[in-house]
C-alpha positions in Angstrom: -10.4 -5.3 -5.1 -9.8 -1.5 -4.8 -8.9 0.8 -7.7 -5.3 1.9 -7.2 -3.9 5.3 -8.4 -0.2 5.8 -8.0 1.3 9.3 -8.2 4.9 9.6 -9.3 7.3 12.3 -10.5 10.5 14.1 -9.8 10.8 16.3 -6.8 9.2 19.7 -7.0 6.6 19.0 -9.6 3.7 19.0 -7.1 2.9 15.3 -7.0 1.8 15.4 -3.3 -0.5 18.3 -4.2 -2.1 16.3 -7.0 -2.4 13.3 -4.7 -4.2 15.4 -2.0 -6.5 17.0 -4.6 -7.4 13.5 -6.0 -8.3 12.3 -2.5 -10.5 15.5 -2.2 -12.3 14.8 -5.5 -12.8 11.1 -4.8 -14.3 12.1 -1.4 -16.5 14.6 -3.2 -17.8 11.8 -5.5 -18.8 9.7 -2.6 -18.0 6.5 -4.4 -16.7 4.5 -1.5 -14.0 4.2 1.2 -10.7 5.9 0.2 -7.2 5.1 1.5 -4.5 7.7 1.0 -1.0 6.2 1.3 2.0 8.5 1.9 4.8 6.3 0.6 7.3 9.2 0.5 9.7 9.1 3.5 9.6 12.9 3.4 6.0 12.6 4.5 3.7 15.6 4.1 0.5 14.2 2.4 -1.3 14.1 5.7 -0.5 17.8 6.3 -1.9 18.6 2.8 -5.0 16.8 3.8 -5.3 18.7 7.0 -4.6 16.0 9.5 -1.8 15.2 12.0 -0.2 11.8 11.9 1.3 10.5 15.2 2.4 7.1 14.0 4.1 6.0 10.8 5.3 2.6 9.7 8.8 3.8 10.2 8.2 4.9 13.8 6.4 1.6 14.6 9.4 -0.4 13.3 11.8 1.8 15.4 9.7 1.2 18.5 9.5 -2.5 18.1 13.2 -2.7 17.3 14.0 -0.8 20.5 11.5 -2.8 22.6 11.2 -6.3 21.1 9.6 -7.5 24.3 6.4 -5.9 23.0 5.8 -8.8 20.7 3.4 -11.1 22.4 4.3 -14.7 23.0 2.9 -16.9 20.3 2.7 -14.1 17.8 5.3 -13.6 15.1 7.1 -10.3 14.8 5.7 -9.7 11.2 2.2 -10.4 12.4 2.6 -8.0 15.3 4.0 -5.3 13.0 1.0 -5.8 10.7 -1.4 -5.5 13.7 0.3 -2.3 14.8 0.3 -0.7 11.4 -3.4 -1.5 11.0 -4.1 0.4 14.3 -2.0 3.3 13.0 -4.3 4.0 10.0 -5.8 7.4 10.6 -9.5 7.6 10.0 -10.4 11.0 8.8 -13.8 12.2 7.6 -14.4 10.5 4.2 -10.9 8.9 3.9 -8.2 7.0 5.8 -4.5 7.8 5.8 -1.5 5.5 6.1 2.0 7.1 6.3 5.2 5.3 5.6 7.7 7.6 7.3 11.4 6.9 7.6 13.0 4.7 10.3 15.4 6.8 12.5 17.3 3.7 13.7 20.1 1.8 11.8 17.7 -0.8 10.4 17.5 -1.6 6.7 15.2 0.9 5.0 14.2 -1.9 2.5 12.4 -3.6 5.4 9.9 -0.7 5.6 9.1 -1.2 1.9 8.6 -4.9 2.4 6.2 -4.2 5.3 4.3 -1.6 3.2 4.1 -3.9 0.2 2.7 -6.8 2.2 0.2 -4.7 4.0 -1.0 -3.0 0.9 -1.7 -6.4 -0.7 -4.2 -6.9 2.1 -5.6 -3.4 2.5 -6.4 -3.0 -1.2 -9.4 -5.3 -0.7 -11.0 -3.0 1.9 -11.2 0.2 0.0 -12.9 1.4 -3.2 -9.9 3.7 -4.0 -6.3 3.8 -3.0 -4.2 6.9 -3.8 -0.5 6.3 -3.3 1.9 9.3 -3.1 5.2 7.8 -4.1 8.7 9.0 -3.3 10.1 11.6 -5.6 12.1 10.2 -8.5 12.7 6.5 -9.2 13.9 5.1 -5.9 10.5 4.0 -4.6 9.5 2.3 -7.8 12.9 0.6 -8.0 12.2 -1.0 -4.6 9.0 -2.3 -6.2 6.8 -1.2 -3.3 4.1 -0.5 -5.9 3.9 -3.8 -7.8 0.7 -3.1 -9.7 -1.7 -0.2 -10.2 -4.7 0.7 -12.2 -3.6 4.2 -13.0 -0.1 5.5 -12.9 -0.1 9.3 -13.0 3.3 10.7 -13.7 3.4 14.4 -12.6 5.8 16.7 -14.4 6.4 20.4 -15.1 6.8 21.6 -18.6 10.6 21.6 -18.5 12.8 19.3 -20.5 14.2 17.9 -17.2 10.8 17.2 -15.8 9.6 15.5 -19.0 12.8 13.4 -19.2 12.2 12.3 -15.6 8.7 11.3 -16.5 10.0 9.2 -19.4 12.6 7.5 -17.1 9.8 6.6 -14.6 7.7 5.1 -17.4 10.7 3.1 -18.7 11.5 1.8 -15.2 7.9 0.7 -14.8 8.2 -1.4 -17.9 11.7 -2.7 -16.9 10.4 -3.8 -13.5 7.3 -5.3 -15.1 5.0 -3.3 -12.8 1.5 -4.0 -13.9 -0.4 -0.9 -14.9 -3.7 -0.5 -16.8 -2.9 3.0 -17.9 0.2 5.3 -17.8 -0.7 9.0 -17.7 1.2 12.2 -17.9 -0.1 15.2 -16.0 1.7 18.5 -16.5 1.4 20.7 -13.4 1.7 24.5 -13.0 1.3 25.1 -16.7 -1.4 27.3 -18.3 -1.7 25.7 -21.7 -1.6 22.2 -23.3 2.0 20.9 -23.7 3.3 20.8 -27.3 2.8 17.4 -28.8 6.4 17.3 -30.1 7.7 17.4 -26.5 5.7 14.4 -25.3 5.4 12.2 -28.4 8.2 9.7 -27.4 7.5 9.6 -23.6 5.4 6.5 -23.8 2.7 8.1 -21.6 -0.8 9.1 -22.5 -1.1 12.9 -22.0 -3.9 13.6 -19.5 -3.8 17.4 -19.5 -2.4 20.3 -17.5 -3.1 22.0 -14.2 -2.6 25.8 -14.2 -0.7 27.6 -11.5 -3.1 28.2 -8.6 -2.3 31.2 -6.3 -4.8 29.8 -3.7 -2.5 26.8 -3.3 0.5 29.0 -2.8 -1.3 31.0 -0.1 -2.5 27.9 1.6 1.0 26.3 1.6 2.5 29.5 3.1 -0.1 29.5 5.9 0.3 25.8 6.5 -3.4 25.1 5.8 -5.0 22.1 4.2 -5.8 21.7 0.5 -9.2 20.6 1.7 -9.8 24.3 2.4 -9.5 25.3 -1.2 -12.7 26.7 -2.7 -14.6 24.4 -5.0 -14.0 26.8 -7.9 -10.3 27.0 -7.3 -8.3 26.8 -10.6 -6.5 23.6 -9.6 -9.6 21.9 -8.3 -11.7 22.8 -11.4 -8.9 21.6 -13.8 -8.3 18.3 -12.0 -12.0 17.7 -11.7 -12.3 17.7 -15.5 -9.4 15.3 -15.8 -10.2 13.0 -13.0 -12.7 10.9 -15.0 -9.8 9.9 -17.3 -7.8 8.8 -14.3 -10.6 6.7 -12.7 -12.4 5.6 -15.8 -12.7 1.8 -15.8 -12.8 1.7 -12.0 -14.7 -1.2 -10.6 -18.2 -0.3 -9.3 
């Protein structure tokens, strides 16, 4: 069974950046196959990882809804969708990527979540690590697409609003009884440790902080991959030091 890391946080805190950097660091460790899951309908994790995704779960569902005759005789629709999604997993160098996307048709969006949840239950057995970039805010968790995770990393900035959002995410995880082994707070784009008084009642274990990295800003402006960051980049170095606390306890 793979070790699952779920990244959550309010919009604008840089959770997709953290997800991409974690994939980079796990690849660097060479500890086994990695699956990066972009579970945010505003999909850009693949872009951060330097790859172009042509198919998403959403686009596959749209295509099958428009052309139901594609489903072979003797095969259920759900089984065919599962097969199509399996073939849509992008195999990059050192990691694979599965992108959720958003259906463009009138179908129920919840169905996409159900498909992802069922497929994840099976894929988790095939990878050593699974990094899930969740939708910003609480919506994705409230749909319970992520039912259990080894490490929940809640990304926040140092603002009161960001930390309040982190607390609400942690409260929702408990309310929905999502199984987590560790609930961690990571403060992004901040040059010093957060004051203990600000985080003492959040219910999250403070992991540390990632300083502002001008290299990331330049790469984002140019549309390049975070895989192109130098090994000694501020963000990479900072997260490298913290990553052991995220994956500590992973199954060998």
